[in-house]
C-alpha positions as CSV (number, residue, x, y, z in Angstrom):
1,M,0.0,0.0,0.0
2,L,1.1,3.6,-0.7
3,A,1.2,6.2,2.1
4,K,2.2,9.9,2.0
5,V,3.7,11.9,4.9
6,F,4.8,15.5,4.8
7,S,8.0,16.8,6.5
8,G,10.4,19.6,5.9
9,A,14.1,20.3,5.5
10,V,16.3,23.4,5.8
11,Y,18.0,25.2,3.0
12,G,20.0,28.2,4.1
13,V,17.9,30.1,6.6
14,D,14.6,28.9,5.1
15,A,13.0,25.6,4.8
16,Y,11.0,23.7,2.2
17,T,8.3,21.0,2.3
18,V,9.4,17.4,1.8
19,E,6.8,14.8,0.6
20,I,7.7,11.3,1.9
21,E,6.1,8.5,-0.1
22,V,6.2,5.0,1.5
23,N,5.2,2.0,-0.6
24,S,5.0,-1.4,1.1
25,G,4.6,-4.5,-1.0
26,H,5.6,-8.0,-1.6
27,G,9.1,-9.2,-2.4
28,E,12.4,-9.7,-0.6
29,P,12.5,-7.9,2.8
30,K,14.4,-4.8,2.0
31,T,14.1,-1.1,2.6
32,L,15.2,1.3,-0.2
33,I,15.4,5.1,0.3
34,V,15.6,7.3,-2.8
35,G,15.5,11.0,-3.4
36,L,19.2,12.0,-2.8
37,P,19.4,10.9,0.8
38,D,22.7,11.4,2.7
39,A,24.3,8.8,5.0
40,A,22.3,9.9,8.0
41,V,19.0,9.5,6.1
42,K,20.1,6.1,4.7
43,E,20.9,4.9,8.3
44,S,17.4,5.8,9.4
45,E,16.3,2.4,8.0
46,H,18.0,0.7,11.0
47,R,16.8,3.3,13.6
48,V,13.2,3.2,12.3
49,N,12.9,-0.6,12.2
50,T,14.4,-1.0,15.7
51,A,12.2,1.9,17.1
52,L,9.1,0.2,15.6
53,L,9.9,-3.1,17.3
54,N,10.6,-1.5,20.6
55,S,7.4,0.6,20.4
56,G,5.2,-2.6,19.9
57,F,4.8,-2.4,16.1
58,K,5.8,-4.9,13.4
59,P,8.0,-3.5,10.6
60,P,6.9,-4.3,7.1
61,K,7.9,-7.8,6.0
62,G,8.2,-7.2,2.3
63,R,10.0,-4.7,0.1
64,V,9.6,-1.0,1.2
65,T,10.4,1.9,-1.1
66,I,10.7,5.3,0.4
67,N,10.9,8.4,-1.9
68,L,11.8,11.8,-0.6
69,A,10.5,14.5,-2.9
70,P,11.6,16.8,-4.5
71,A,14.2,14.3,-5.6
72,S,16.5,17.0,-7.0
73,I,17.6,18.4,-3.6
74,K,19.9,16.4,-1.3
75,K,18.2,15.4,2.0
76,E,20.4,15.5,5.1
77,G,20.2,14.7,8.8
78,P,18.1,12.4,11.0
79,S,15.0,14.6,11.1
80,F,13.1,12.3,8.7
81,D,13.1,9.3,11.1
82,L,9.7,10.0,12.7
83,P,7.8,10.7,9.4
84,I,9.3,7.7,7.8
85,A,8.3,5.5,10.7
86,L,4.7,6.8,10.6
87,G,4.7,6.4,6.8
88,M,5.6,2.8,7.2
89,L,2.8,2.3,9.8
90,A,0.3,4.0,7.4
91,A,1.5,1.8,4.5
92,E,0.7,-1.2,6.7
93,E,-2.7,0.3,7.6
94,D,-1.7,0.7,11.3
95,I,-2.6,4.4,10.9
96,K,-5.9,5.0,9.0
97,H,-7.0,8.5,9.9
98,D,-6.6,11.3,7.4
99,L,-5.0,13.6,10.0
100,L,-1.6,12.3,8.7
101,A,-2.2,14.0,5.3
102,R,-2.9,17.4,6.9
103,A,0.1,17.5,9.3
104,C,3.8,18.1,8.9
105,I,6.1,15.8,10.9
106,V,9.7,16.1,12.0
107,G,11.9,14.3,14.5
108,E,14.8,11.9,15.2
109,L,14.1,8.5,16.7
110,A,16.1,6.7,19.4
111,L,16.2,2.9,19.2
112,S,13.8,2.9,22.1
113,G,11.2,4.8,20.1
114,S,11.6,8.1,22.0
115,V,11.8,11.2,19.8
116,R,14.9,13.4,20.0
117,P,15.1,17.1,19.2
118,V,16.5,18.2,15.8
119,C,17.9,21.5,14.4
120,G,15.9,23.9,12.2
121,V,12.4,23.3,13.6
122,L,11.4,27.0,13.5
123,P,12.0,27.5,9.7
124,I,10.4,24.1,9.0
125,T,7.3,25.2,11.0
126,L,7.1,28.4,9.0
127,A,7.4,26.5,5.8
128,A,4.7,24.1,6.9
129,R,2.3,26.9,7.7
130,N,3.0,28.6,4.4
131,A,2.4,25.3,2.6
132,G,-1.1,25.1,4.1
133,R,-0.4,22.4,6.8
134,K,-2.8,22.7,9.7
135,A,-0.6,21.0,12.3
136,I,3.0,20.0,12.9
137,L,4.3,17.2,15.1
138,V,7.7,18.0,16.6
139,P,9.9,16.5,19.3
140,A,8.9,17.7,22.8
141,G,12.3,19.5,23.1
142,N,11.5,21.6,20.1
143,A,7.8,22.5,20.9
144,E,8.6,25.9,22.5
145,E,10.6,26.9,19.4
146,A,7.9,25.8,17.0
147,A,5.0,27.3,19.0
148,V,6.1,30.9,18.3
149,V,4.7,30.6,14.8
150,D,1.0,31.7,14.5
151,G,-1.5,29.9,12.3
152,I,-0.4,26.3,12.8
153,K,-1.1,23.9,15.7
154,V,2.1,22.5,17.3
155,F,1.9,19.1,19.0
156,A,4.8,17.9,21.2
157,I,5.7,14.3,20.6
158,K,7.7,12.3,23.2
159,N,7.8,8.9,21.5
160,L,6.7,7.0,18.4
161,R,3.8,5.2,20.1
162,D,2.3,8.6,21.2
163,A,2.6,9.9,17.7
164,A,0.8,6.9,16.2
165,D,-1.9,6.9,18.8
166,F,-2.5,10.6,18.3
167,L,-2.9,10.2,14.6
168,N,-5.3,7.4,15.2
169,L,-7.3,9.6,17.6
170,D,-6.6,7.1,20.4
171,L,-4.6,9.8,22.3
172,K,-5.6,13.4,22.9
173,L,-2.9,16.0,22.9
174,K,-3.3,19.7,23.5
175,P,-1.6,22.1,21.0
176,H,1.5,23.6,22.6
177,E,1.3,27.3,23.0
178,V,3.6,30.1,24.1
179,D,2.8,33.7,25.1
180,L,5.1,35.8,22.9
181,V,4.6,38.9,25.1
182,E,5.5,37.0,28.2
183,T,8.4,35.4,26.4
184,F,9.8,38.8,25.4
185,R,9.4,40.0,29.0
186,Q,11.2,37.0,30.5
187,H,14.0,36.8,28.0
188,N,14.6,40.4,27.0
189,R,17.0,41.0,29.9
190,Y,20.8,41.4,29.9
191,L,22.9,40.1,32.8
192,A,25.8,42.4,31.9
193,D,25.1,46.1,32.5
194,F,27.2,49.2,32.0
195,E,26.7,50.3,35.6
196,D,29.3,47.6,36.5
197,V,32.1,49.4,34.6
198,K,34.4,51.4,36.8
199,G,35.8,54.6,35.2
200,Q,36.6,54.5,31.5
201,E,34.3,57.4,30.8
202,Y,36.0,58.2,27.5
203,A,35.6,54.6,26.3
204,K,32.0,54.4,27.4
205,R,31.2,57.6,25.6
206,A,32.8,56.2,22.4
207,V,30.8,53.0,22.7
208,E,27.6,55.0,23.1
209,V,28.4,57.0,19.9
210,A,29.3,53.8,18.1
211,V,26.0,52.1,19.0
212,A,23.9,55.2,18.3
213,G,25.2,55.4,14.7
214,G,25.7,51.7,14.1
215,H,29.5,52.3,13.8
216,N,32.1,49.5,14.1
217,I,34.6,50.2,16.9
218,L,38.1,49.1,17.7
219,M,39.4,49.4,21.3
220,I,43.2,49.5,21.9
221,G,44.5,48.9,25.4
222,S,46.7,46.8,27.6
223,P,45.4,43.6,29.1
224,G,43.1,44.1,32.0
225,T,41.9,47.6,31.1
226,G,38.3,46.5,30.5
227,K,38.0,46.1,26.8
228,T,36.2,42.7,27.0
229,M,34.0,44.0,29.8
230,L,32.9,46.9,27.7
231,A,32.3,44.7,24.6
232,K,30.1,42.3,26.5
233,R,27.8,45.1,27.5
234,V,27.3,46.6,24.1
235,P,24.2,44.4,23.3
236,S,22.5,45.9,26.3
237,L,22.7,49.4,24.7
238,L,21.2,48.3,21.3
239,P,17.5,49.0,20.8
240,P,15.2,46.2,21.9
241,M,14.6,43.4,19.3
242,S,11.5,43.5,17.3
243,L,9.5,40.3,16.8
244,E,10.6,40.1,13.2
245,E,14.3,40.4,14.2
246,A,13.8,37.8,17.0
247,L,12.3,35.3,14.6
248,E,15.1,35.9,12.0
249,T,17.7,35.5,14.7
250,T,16.1,32.4,16.2
251,K,15.9,30.7,12.8
252,I,19.7,31.0,12.4
253,H,20.4,29.7,15.9
254,S,17.9,26.9,15.4
255,I,19.6,25.8,12.2
256,A,23.0,25.9,13.9
257,G,21.7,23.9,16.9
258,K,22.6,26.8,19.3
259,L,19.2,27.2,20.9
260,D,19.1,26.2,24.6
261,A,16.8,23.4,25.7
262,N,13.1,24.5,25.6
263,E,14.1,28.0,24.4
264,S,11.4,29.4,22.2
265,L,12.9,32.7,21.0
266,V,16.1,34.6,21.0
267,A,14.7,37.8,22.5
268,T,18.0,39.6,23.3
269,R,20.7,40.8,21.0
270,P,23.2,38.0,20.3
271,F,26.9,38.5,21.4
272,H,29.3,36.1,19.6
273,A,33.0,36.1,20.2
274,P,35.0,33.5,18.2
275,H,38.5,32.6,19.2
276,H,41.3,34.1,17.2
277,T,42.2,30.6,15.9
278,V,38.8,30.4,14.0
279,S,39.0,29.4,10.3
280,D,37.4,31.4,7.5
281,A,34.7,28.6,7.3
282,G,34.1,28.9,11.0
283,L,33.7,32.7,10.7
284,L,31.6,32.9,7.6
285,G,30.0,29.4,7.6
286,G,30.5,26.4,5.5
287,G,30.7,22.6,5.3
288,T,29.4,20.1,2.9
289,H,26.0,21.1,4.1
290,P,26.5,24.8,4.6
291,M,25.9,25.9,8.2
292,P,25.9,29.5,9.6
293,G,29.2,30.8,10.9
294,S,30.1,33.3,13.6
295,V,29.1,36.3,11.5
296,S,25.6,34.9,11.1
297,L,25.3,33.8,14.7
298,A,26.0,37.5,15.5
299,H,23.1,38.7,13.2
300,N,21.2,41.6,14.7
301,G,23.7,41.7,17.5
302,V,27.4,42.1,18.2
303,L,30.5,40.2,16.8
304,F,33.4,40.6,19.1
305,L,36.9,39.9,17.8
306,D,39.4,40.0,20.7
307,E,43.1,40.2,20.0
308,L,42.4,41.3,16.5
309,P,46.0,41.2,15.1
310,E,46.2,37.5,16.3
311,F,43.5,36.4,13.8
312,N,44.8,34.9,10.6
313,R,45.0,37.7,8.0
314,N,43.0,35.6,5.5
315,V,40.2,35.2,8.0
316,L,40.1,39.0,8.6
317,E,40.0,39.7,4.9
318,V,36.9,37.6,4.3
319,L,35.1,39.9,6.8
320,R,35.1,42.7,4.3
321,Q,32.1,41.5,2.3
322,P,29.8,40.7,5.2
323,L,30.6,44.1,6.8
324,E,29.7,45.8,3.5
325,D,26.7,43.7,2.4
326,G,25.1,42.4,5.6
327,E,25.0,38.9,4.1
328,V,27.4,36.1,3.2
329,T,27.0,33.7,0.3
330,I,28.6,30.3,0.5
331,A,29.0,28.7,-3.0
332,R,29.1,24.9,-3.5
333,A,29.1,22.8,-6.6
334,A,25.4,22.0,-6.4
335,A,24.1,25.3,-5.2
336,S,24.8,28.4,-3.2
337,V,23.4,29.4,0.2
338,T,23.1,33.0,1.6
339,F,23.0,33.7,5.3
340,P,22.2,37.2,6.7
341,C,24.8,38.8,8.9
342,R,24.0,42.4,9.8
343,F,26.0,42.9,13.0
344,M,28.0,45.6,14.8
345,L,31.7,44.8,14.9
346,V,33.5,45.4,18.2
347,A,37.2,44.6,18.1
348,A,40.0,44.8,20.7
349,M,43.8,44.7,20.5
350,N,46.9,45.5,22.5
351,P,48.8,48.7,21.5
352,T,52.1,46.7,21.1
353,P,53.2,43.1,20.9
354,D,54.2,43.1,24.6
355,G,50.8,44.6,25.6
356,Y,51.9,48.0,26.9
357,F,51.6,51.4,25.4
358,P,54.8,52.7,23.8
359,D,55.3,55.4,26.4
360,D,55.0,52.8,29.3
361,P,58.4,52.1,30.9
362,R,57.6,48.4,30.9
363,S,57.2,48.3,27.1
364,T,60.2,46.7,25.3
365,S,58.7,46.9,21.8
366,T,60.7,48.8,19.2
367,P,58.9,51.2,16.8
368,R,59.5,48.7,14.0
369,Q,57.9,45.9,16.0
370,I,54.9,48.1,16.9
371,Q,54.4,49.1,13.2
372,T,54.6,45.5,12.1
373,Y,52.1,44.5,14.8
374,Q,49.6,47.2,13.8
375,N,50.0,46.5,10.1
376,K,48.6,43.0,10.7
377,I,45.2,44.7,10.3
378,S,44.9,45.6,6.7
379,G,43.9,49.1,5.5
380,P,40.7,47.9,3.7
381,L,39.5,46.3,6.9
382,L,40.5,49.2,9.1
383,D,38.6,51.5,6.6
384,R,35.4,49.7,7.6
385,I,35.9,50.5,11.3
386,D,34.7,54.1,12.0
387,I,35.9,54.4,15.6
388,H,39.2,53.4,17.1
389,I,40.1,54.5,20.6
390,E,42.6,54.0,23.4
391,V,41.4,52.3,26.6
392,P,43.9,53.3,29.4
393,S,44.3,51.5,32.7
394,V,41.8,52.4,35.5
395,D,43.3,54.1,38.6
396,Y,43.0,52.6,42.0
397,Q,40.6,55.2,43.3
398,K,38.0,54.5,40.6
399,L,38.4,50.7,41.1
400,T,37.6,51.0,44.8
401,D,34.7,53.4,44.3
402,L,31.5,51.8,45.5
403,E,29.2,54.1,43.5
404,K,27.8,52.4,40.4
405,G,28.1,53.9,36.9
406,E,25.3,55.0,34.6
407,P,23.1,52.0,33.8
408,S,22.6,50.6,30.3
409,A,18.9,51.5,30.4
410,A,19.6,55.2,30.7
411,I,22.3,55.2,27.9
412,R,19.9,53.1,25.7
413,E,17.2,55.8,25.9
414,R,19.6,58.4,24.4
415,I,20.6,55.9,21.7
416,I,17.0,55.1,20.8
417,A,16.3,58.8,20.5
418,A,19.3,59.3,18.2
419,R,18.3,56.2,16.1
420,T,14.7,57.6,15.8
421,I,16.2,60.8,14.3
422,Q,18.2,58.7,11.8
423,Q,15.2,56.6,10.8
424,T,13.2,59.7,10.1
425,R,16.1,61.2,8.1
426,Y,16.6,58.1,5.9
427,K,12.9,57.0,5.6
428,E,13.1,57.3,1.8
429,N,16.4,55.3,1.6
430,D,15.6,51.6,2.1
431,H,19.3,50.7,2.3
432,I,20.2,53.1,5.0
433,H,19.2,52.3,8.5
434,C,21.7,54.3,10.5
435,N,24.5,56.8,10.0
436,A,27.1,54.1,9.4
437,D,25.3,52.9,6.3
438,M,25.7,56.2,4.5
439,Q,27.6,56.2,1.3
440,P,29.8,59.3,0.3
441,K,26.9,60.7,-1.7
442,Q,24.5,60.6,1.3
443,A,27.3,61.8,3.6
444,R,27.7,65.0,1.5
445,E,23.9,65.5,1.7
446,Y,23.3,64.9,5.4
447,C,26.6,65.7,7.0
448,C,26.8,69.5,6.7
449,P,29.1,71.2,9.2
450,D,28.9,74.9,10.0
451,E,31.6,77.2,8.8
452,D,33.7,76.9,12.0
453,A,33.4,73.1,11.9
454,K,34.5,73.1,8.3
455,Q,37.6,75.1,9.1
456,L,38.5,72.8,12.0
457,L,38.1,69.7,9.8
458,K,40.2,71.3,7.0
459,T,43.0,72.0,9.5
460,A,42.8,68.5,10.9
461,V,42.9,66.8,7.5
462,S,45.9,68.9,6.4
463,E,47.9,68.6,9.6
464,M,47.1,64.9,10.4
465,N,47.2,63.8,6.8
466,F,43.8,62.0,7.1
467,S,42.8,59.9,4.1
468,A,39.6,60.5,2.1
469,R,38.0,57.5,3.8
470,A,39.0,58.9,7.2
471,Y,37.4,62.2,6.2
472,D,34.1,60.5,5.4
473,R,34.1,58.5,8.6
474,I,34.8,61.6,10.7
475,L,31.8,63.3,9.1
476,K,29.5,60.3,9.8
477,V,30.6,60.0,13.4
478,A,30.2,63.7,13.9
479,R,26.6,63.4,12.4
480,T,25.9,60.7,15.1
481,I,27.3,62.9,17.9
482,A,25.1,65.8,16.7
483,D,22.1,63.4,16.7
484,L,22.7,62.4,20.3
485,E,22.5,66.1,21.1
486,G,19.4,66.6,18.9
487,K,21.3,69.1,16.7
488,K,20.5,69.4,13.0
489,T,23.8,71.1,12.1
490,I,27.3,69.6,12.8
491,G,29.3,72.0,15.0
492,T,33.0,72.3,16.0
493,S,32.5,70.2,19.2
494,H,31.1,67.3,17.2
495,I,33.9,67.4,14.7
496,A,36.5,67.7,17.4
497,E,35.1,64.7,19.3
498,A,34.9,62.6,16.0
499,I,38.6,63.4,15.3
500,Q,39.5,62.0,18.7
501,Y,38.0,58.6,17.7
502,R,40.6,58.1,14.9
503,T,43.5,56.9,17.1
504,L,45.2,54.6,14.6
505,D,45.1,57.3,11.9
506,R,46.9,59.7,14.2
507,T,49.5,57.2,15.5
508,R,50.3,55.9,12.0
509,T,50.7,59.4,10.7
């Protein structure tokens, strides 16, 4: 007998419907899986037959042919175990109700018949809803994640026997539901807060400016000055996630298998900090079956690169396209996959190879060694970082001060106000979301200093020998500083502060 079951598979950050046809007939006892299955799918034959036996069912005795359509796309992973098993039962007429034809089913089977969680359930649920499925059966560990999708009933399945009994209407299950508002309230909290940072007023101001304008930032300081501490608190300054951003971020984490157990939604801005030994595939994503890399895991959040010069130069160079385009494309022989990666880059480095500033008596680095060390960061990458500042050591008095600093919530209010000004300014430009996105043409239109500010900028460019790119970045950062003050015109104080945020340009000059 022929039976049809619907499932789903992930391609990039989206999913597509997979129709599983199971035909049970006479002939030699053999199971044949077709439709470009990978090794994990082919091995499901053994998992499924054992799970059927341990769940009290009899596997088909004759020849079983299983077709995974569309046959032109490679099927990967163990998530087809449960639908294949239920398809076998339907082919043997152990499941007779038509509910099977209206549902989407996904899950990995243990040999005992229990159902294990799988990756990518959220995009599969979205694809099932868009394809007109009325219900989806998912592992109990994935139910929270799937239930954030409106318009489809989600049923949590613990084992194969429960799934079969539910489809035969012998077992009643309530649809799993989550309260999105409550989920946002519970999870939209940051454990790291700026009030914990002692001193470093200059660095905190620079971080505020960077977040307000969406600028990438590089912090230069000796070990222990608080660079990592500042970086970890940047997500708490970003505007709250919208539902659309949360769903998009959750899809990526779901595909990568990075969602915590029973986590339904990524409601806080992600913070991802790969080690400096990461490969270019680990940073951008890759593999035979392309998976998201660090830049995509930081989507809608912060990518932190500590010890920036220690990263392989080739790895740093591949960052240029994601920083420019907000997406990364991984090409393979069969097809190419595009992952989104709009993130704020926060980087940190020591000022010299030995970690101390050149004027520190403890520093033993020669000028040539310092220049070689700083030149590990290429000019094209540095051009994509609008702000680079020095982070000095904190003196003892500030370290022992019991008074807390300004909390993230207060800083975030100023940042949201500045971002609102920018959204209004660029409402007719779909590709510009904040000041950092401006191209030179928009910078000339929207970054208009007054006469005194123009004179100051002219003097700075001529005396400090700033490049044309540095000139553009100073204007964009000055525009952000003016927005934080609610000023329409860029003044001398805004230009002066923006110039201070070009440390490497000054030191290299």
